C-alpha positions as CSV (number, residue, x, y, z in Angstrom):
1,X,106.7,113.9,103.2
2,X,103.2,113.9,104.7
3,X,100.2,112.7,102.7
4,X,96.7,113.9,103.4
5,X,96.1,110.8,105.6
6,X,99.3,111.6,107.6
7,X,98.0,115.1,108.2
8,X,94.5,114.3,109.2
9,X,95.3,114.0,112.9
10,X,96.7,117.6,112.9
11,X,93.4,119.0,111.7
12,X,91.2,118.9,114.8
13,X,88.2,120.8,113.2
14,X,88.0,118.3,110.3
15,X,88.4,115.3,112.7
16,X,85.6,116.7,114.9
17,X,83.4,117.1,111.9
18,X,84.0,113.6,110.6
19,X,83.3,112.2,114.1
20,X,79.9,113.9,114.0
21,X,78.9,112.8,110.5
22,X,78.2,109.6,108.6
23,X,81.4,108.9,106.6
24,X,82.0,106.9,103.5
25,X,85.6,105.9,102.5
26,X,87.0,105.2,99.1
27,X,90.3,103.4,99.5
28,X,92.5,100.5,98.5
29,X,95.5,98.6,100.0
30,X,97.9,101.5,99.3
31,X,95.8,103.9,101.4
32,X,98.2,103.7,104.3
33,X,100.0,106.2,106.6
34,X,103.7,106.7,106.9
35,X,103.7,103.9,109.4
36,X,101.9,101.6,106.9
37,X,98.7,101.7,108.9
38,X,95.6,101.5,106.6
39,X,93.3,104.5,106.4
40,X,90.4,102.5,108.0
41,X,92.6,101.9,111.1
42,X,93.8,105.5,111.1
43,X,90.2,106.7,111.1
44,X,89.3,104.3,113.9
45,X,92.2,105.7,116.0
46,X,90.7,109.1,115.6
47,X,87.2,108.0,116.6
48,X,85.8,108.0,113.0
49,X,83.9,104.9,112.0
50,X,82.8,104.8,108.3
51,X,79.3,103.6,107.6
52,X,80.2,102.4,104.1
53,X,83.4,101.5,102.2
54,X,83.9,101.8,98.5
55,X,86.3,99.7,96.5
56,X,87.7,100.8,93.1
57,X,89.0,98.6,90.3
58,X,90.9,95.6,91.7
59,X,88.6,95.7,94.8
60,X,88.8,97.1,98.3
61,X,91.3,94.4,99.1
62,X,93.3,95.0,95.8
63,X,93.1,91.3,95.0
64,X,91.5,91.3,91.5
65,X,93.4,91.4,88.2
66,X,92.7,94.0,85.6
67,X,89.2,94.4,84.1
68,X,87.8,91.7,86.4
69,X,84.4,92.5,87.9
70,X,84.6,92.8,91.7
71,X,81.8,91.9,94.1
72,X,80.9,93.9,97.2
73,X,81.2,92.5,100.7
74,X,82.0,93.6,104.2
75,X,85.1,94.6,106.2
76,X,84.8,94.2,110.0
77,X,81.0,94.5,109.7
78,X,81.0,97.5,107.5
79,X,79.5,97.2,104.0
80,X,81.8,97.3,101.0
81,X,80.3,98.7,97.8
82,X,82.2,97.7,94.6
83,X,82.8,100.5,92.1
84,X,84.0,98.1,89.4
85,X,81.3,95.9,87.9
86,X,80.3,94.6,84.5
87,X,78.9,97.8,83.1
88,X,80.1,101.4,83.0
89,X,77.1,102.5,85.1
90,X,78.5,100.4,88.0
91,X,81.6,102.5,88.2
92,X,79.7,105.1,90.2
93,X,78.0,104.9,93.6
94,X,74.3,105.0,93.5
95,X,72.0,107.4,95.3
96,X,71.1,104.5,97.5
97,X,74.8,103.8,98.3
98,X,75.2,107.5,99.3
99,X,72.0,107.8,101.3
100,X,74.0,106.4,104.2
101,X,76.6,109.1,104.2
102,X,77.1,112.8,104.7
103,X,80.7,113.0,103.5
104,X,82.9,110.8,101.5
105,X,86.7,110.5,102.1
106,X,88.7,109.6,99.1
107,X,92.2,108.2,99.7
108,X,93.8,106.4,96.8
109,X,97.3,106.3,95.5
110,X,97.5,107.2,91.8
111,X,100.5,106.6,89.6
112,X,100.4,109.6,87.2
113,X,99.1,108.1,84.0
114,X,95.8,108.9,82.3
115,X,95.0,105.2,81.9
116,X,95.2,104.4,85.6
117,X,91.6,104.3,86.6
118,X,91.7,105.5,90.3
119,X,91.6,109.2,89.3
120,X,88.4,108.6,87.2
121,X,86.8,106.6,90.1
122,X,87.4,109.7,92.3
123,X,85.8,111.9,89.7
124,X,82.8,109.7,89.3
125,X,82.4,109.5,93.1
126,X,82.5,113.3,93.2
127,X,79.9,113.6,90.5
128,X,77.6,111.2,92.3
129,X,78.1,113.1,95.6
130,X,77.2,116.3,93.8
131,X,73.9,114.8,92.7
132,X,73.2,113.3,96.2
133,X,74.1,116.4,98.1
134,X,77.1,114.8,99.8
135,X,80.5,116.5,100.5
136,X,83.8,115.1,99.4
137,X,87.2,115.3,101.2
138,X,90.2,114.1,99.2
139,X,93.1,112.9,101.4
140,X,95.7,113.7,98.7
141,X,98.8,111.7,97.8
142,X,101.8,112.7,95.7
143,X,102.3,111.7,92.1
144,X,105.1,109.1,92.1
145,X,106.4,110.5,88.7
146,X,106.6,114.0,90.1
147,X,104.8,117.2,89.1
148,X,106.9,118.4,86.2
149,X,107.2,116.0,83.2
150,X,104.2,115.9,81.0
151,X,104.0,113.5,78.0
152,X,101.3,112.4,75.5
153,X,98.7,114.3,73.6
154,X,95.0,114.8,74.6
155,X,92.5,112.2,73.4
156,X,90.5,113.3,70.4
157,X,86.7,113.7,70.6
158,X,85.0,110.3,70.6
159,X,88.0,108.5,72.3
160,X,87.2,109.1,75.9
161,X,86.7,106.1,78.2
162,X,87.5,104.8,81.6
163,X,91.2,104.9,80.7
164,X,90.7,108.6,79.9
165,X,87.4,109.9,81.1
166,X,88.3,113.5,80.4
167,X,91.0,115.0,78.1
168,X,94.3,114.7,80.0
169,X,97.9,114.1,78.7
170,X,99.0,110.5,79.2
171,X,101.6,111.4,81.8
172,X,99.8,114.3,83.5
173,X,102.1,115.3,86.4
174,X,99.0,115.9,88.6
175,X,97.8,114.5,91.9
176,X,94.5,112.8,92.3
177,X,93.3,115.7,94.3
178,X,94.2,118.1,91.5
179,X,92.3,116.0,89.0
180,X,89.2,116.1,91.2
181,X,89.5,119.8,91.7
182,X,89.9,120.4,88.0
183,X,86.6,118.5,87.2
184,X,84.8,120.0,90.2
185,X,85.7,123.5,89.1
186,X,84.9,122.8,85.5
187,X,81.5,121.1,86.3
188,X,80.3,123.4,89.1
189,X,80.7,121.2,92.3
190,X,83.8,122.8,93.7
191,X,81.9,124.0,96.7
192,X,81.4,120.4,97.8
193,X,85.1,119.5,97.7
194,X,88.0,119.9,100.1
195,X,91.5,118.6,99.7
196,X,93.9,117.7,102.5
197,X,97.1,118.5,100.6
198,X,100.5,116.8,100.6
199,X,103.1,118.7,102.6
200,X,106.9,118.7,102.7
201,X,107.6,117.3,99.3
202,X,109.4,119.2,96.4
203,X,107.2,119.6,93.3
204,X,109.5,117.6,91.1
205,X,110.1,114.7,93.6
206,X,109.5,111.1,92.4
207,X,108.5,108.2,94.7
208,X,112.2,107.4,95.1
209,X,112.4,110.6,97.3
210,X,109.4,109.9,99.5
211,X,111.4,108.4,102.3
212,X,108.8,105.7,102.8
213,X,108.0,102.4,101.1
214,X,106.1,102.3,97.8
215,X,103.0,100.3,98.5
216,X,101.5,98.5,95.5
217,X,98.1,100.1,94.7
218,X,97.1,97.3,92.3
219,X,98.3,93.7,91.6
220,X,100.6,94.6,88.7
221,X,102.0,97.9,90.1
222,X,104.5,96.5,92.6
223,X,107.2,99.2,92.5
224,X,108.1,102.7,91.7
225,X,110.0,101.4,88.7
226,X,106.7,99.9,87.4
227,X,105.0,103.2,87.8
228,X,107.9,104.9,85.9
229,X,107.4,102.8,82.8
230,X,103.6,102.5,83.0
231,X,102.6,105.6,81.0
232,X,104.2,103.7,78.1
233,X,103.9,100.1,79.3
234,X,100.1,100.2,79.5
235,X,100.0,100.6,75.7
236,X,101.0,96.9,75.5
237,X,97.5,96.1,76.7
238,X,96.3,97.2,73.3
239,X,98.4,94.6,71.5
240,X,99.2,90.8,71.6
241,X,102.6,91.6,73.1
242,X,102.9,90.4,76.7
243,X,102.6,93.3,79.1
244,X,104.6,91.4,81.7
245,X,101.7,90.2,83.7
246,X,102.7,86.7,84.9
247,X,106.3,87.8,85.4
248,X,107.9,89.5,88.4
249,X,108.4,92.8,86.4
250,X,105.1,93.8,84.8
251,X,105.2,96.4,82.1
252,X,109.1,96.5,82.3
253,X,109.2,93.1,80.5
254,X,107.5,92.6,77.1
255,X,107.6,90.3,74.2
256,X,105.9,87.3,72.6
257,X,106.9,83.8,71.3
258,X,107.6,85.3,67.9
259,X,109.6,88.3,69.0
260,X,113.4,88.5,68.4
261,X,114.6,90.2,71.5
262,X,118.0,91.1,70.2
263,X,116.5,92.8,67.1
264,X,113.9,94.6,69.2
265,X,116.6,95.9,71.6
266,X,118.8,97.0,68.8
267,X,115.9,98.8,67.1
268,X,115.1,100.7,70.3
269,X,118.8,101.7,70.7
270,X,118.8,103.1,67.2
271,X,115.9,105.4,68.0
272,X,118.2,107.4,70.3
273,X,115.4,107.9,72.8
274,X,117.0,108.7,76.2
275,X,117.2,107.4,79.7
276,X,117.0,103.6,79.3
277,X,118.5,100.4,78.0
278,X,116.4,97.6,76.5
279,X,118.0,94.3,77.4
280,X,117.2,91.2,75.3
281,X,115.6,88.5,77.4
282,X,113.7,85.2,77.2
283,X,110.8,84.8,79.7
284,X,107.8,82.6,80.4
285,X,104.7,84.3,81.8
286,X,102.9,82.1,84.5
287,X,99.5,83.6,83.5
288,X,97.9,86.1,81.1
289,X,99.1,86.5,77.5
290,X,101.4,83.7,76.2
291,X,101.2,81.8,79.6
292,X,103.6,78.9,79.9
293,X,105.2,79.8,76.6
294,X,108.8,80.9,76.1
295,X,108.8,84.4,74.8
296,X,111.5,86.5,73.2
297,X,111.5,90.2,74.2
298,X,113.2,92.9,76.2
299,X,113.2,94.4,79.7
300,X,113.3,98.2,79.8
301,X,115.8,99.3,82.4
302,X,115.4,103.0,83.2
303,X,118.8,104.5,83.9
304,X,117.9,108.2,84.1
305,X,114.3,108.9,85.2
306,X,114.8,112.7,84.6
307,X,115.0,112.2,80.8
308,X,113.2,108.9,80.3
309,X,110.1,109.3,78.0
310,X,107.9,106.3,78.7
311,X,105.2,107.1,76.1
312,X,107.7,107.6,73.3
313,X,109.7,104.6,74.2
314,X,106.8,102.1,74.2
315,X,105.2,103.5,71.1
316,X,108.5,103.0,69.3
317,X,108.7,99.5,70.9
318,X,105.2,98.5,69.6
319,X,106.0,99.8,66.1
320,X,109.3,97.9,66.0
321,X,107.6,94.7,67.2
322,X,105.0,95.1,64.4
323,X,107.6,95.9,61.8
324,X,109.7,92.9,62.8
325,X,106.8,90.4,62.6
326,X,103.8,92.0,60.9
327,X,102.1,88.6,60.3
328,X,102.2,87.6,63.9
329,X,101.6,91.0,65.6
330,X,98.1,92.2,66.1
331,X,96.2,95.0,67.9
332,X,93.6,94.0,70.4
333,X,90.0,94.1,69.1
334,X,88.2,92.5,72.1
335,X,86.2,94.6,74.5
336,X,88.4,96.9,76.6
337,X,87.3,98.9,79.7
338,X,83.6,98.7,78.7
339,X,84.1,99.7,75.1
340,X,83.9,97.2,72.2
341,X,83.7,99.4,69.1
342,X,87.1,101.2,69.4
343,X,90.4,99.3,69.4
344,X,92.1,99.5,72.8
345,X,95.2,101.0,71.4
346,X,93.2,103.9,70.1
347,X,91.6,104.5,73.4
348,X,95.0,104.5,75.1
349,X,96.7,106.8,72.6
350,X,93.6,108.9,72.1
351,X,93.1,108.5,68.4
352,X,93.5,105.9,65.6
353,X,96.6,107.7,64.2
354,X,99.4,105.8,65.9
355,X,97.8,102.4,65.2
356,X,97.2,103.2,61.5
357,X,100.8,104.5,61.1
358,X,102.2,101.4,62.7
359,X,100.2,99.2,60.4
360,X,101.5,101.3,57.4
361,X,105.0,100.6,58.4
362,X,106.0,104.3,59.2
363,X,109.2,105.1,61.0
364,X,108.9,104.1,64.7
365,X,110.6,107.2,66.0
366,X,108.4,109.5,64.0
367,X,105.3,107.8,65.3
368,X,106.6,107.9,68.8
369,X,107.3,111.6,68.6
370,X,103.9,112.4,67.3
371,X,102.1,110.5,70.0
372,X,104.2,111.7,72.9
373,X,104.7,115.3,72.1
374,X,102.8,118.0,74.0
375,X,101.7,121.4,72.9
376,X,99.6,124.4,74.2
377,X,96.4,122.2,74.6
378,X,98.2,119.7,76.9
379,X,100.0,122.4,78.9
380,X,96.8,124.3,79.2
381,X,94.8,121.4,80.7
382,X,97.6,120.8,83.3
383,X,97.8,124.5,84.2
384,X,94.0,124.7,84.5
385,X,93.9,121.7,86.8
386,X,96.6,123.1,89.1
387,X,94.8,126.5,89.2
388,X,91.6,124.7,90.2
389,X,93.0,124.0,93.6
390,X,92.3,127.6,94.5
391,X,88.6,127.0,93.7
392,X,88.1,124.2,96.3
393,X,88.8,124.1,99.9
394,X,92.5,123.2,100.5
395,X,93.7,122.2,104.0
């Protein structure tokens, strides 16, 4: 498999162009070649020296935890502009930031879930470049969950945010480049976008078939297994259940001091949802929710990635945890990704329906099926995004 970054050296016309222009680079620690060489060093080896670097959520260095403001800085004398600040407006580069560049390279590893913010950073960068008259080149990377399975309905109007800036299914089966092409074609800036596509990878291949290490793109995304559960596991952020931060298996492990792990595991088994086993555990997070407290809970072990449905599984898990201890369980009401008037769980699921049904005590499997199911609208968005590649330059 060759990523866009791997292929860059084989595109002499593009390399010559980049050598002659002022280049910006949007990247993070997983922006590496097959040989695990960072994009900045790959560019240097090709005689391309960026004039400005842009760091997404978690920072250029990938050191910051979730939803933590990141300052700018410098890397080897080159200015770093943070694209994750205190306000939504700070998620986009300014005209002043882009005044120093003619073209922006975007090279970030996504993990295939609507909530994961790197796709939206890329879209916001593209929009800012459109307004500033700057070109965009996406060095594309594969979706670690493959390009086939789609799960989770579109957000309803009024429920868009930085964990879903535009209406996509939760598990969208697209690459970052395809998402950028979709918005560029829809919004009229396709002429400014080129994508260096991924080569030599079957459409349905997961990261387990990449024949290269999975490099963590953020502090709590250490493995392919984490990415596999994340389209469901991220829903835990909208609750007072641990999302596994502060353990060695984030998003796979969940629970709370008041959770009966055996009962939760048994309830999940009764749903009949496929592809996994929930194993009862006791754990103690070192930081984040319930830090230094013994928690009951489960670890989700995916046994068959081909049939595993992360969104359905974790919606059922949340419902079961609520039904088991309704007095102790709560949904998050604090500010979440720059929004403080809509509960985080609603932003993540795309509507208040699932949260309201959980609080009513509805059947966990019925709620899970309603949230995770897809229909013509979801399929249509994915098909539109794939077709949008033909409207931008693809190398």
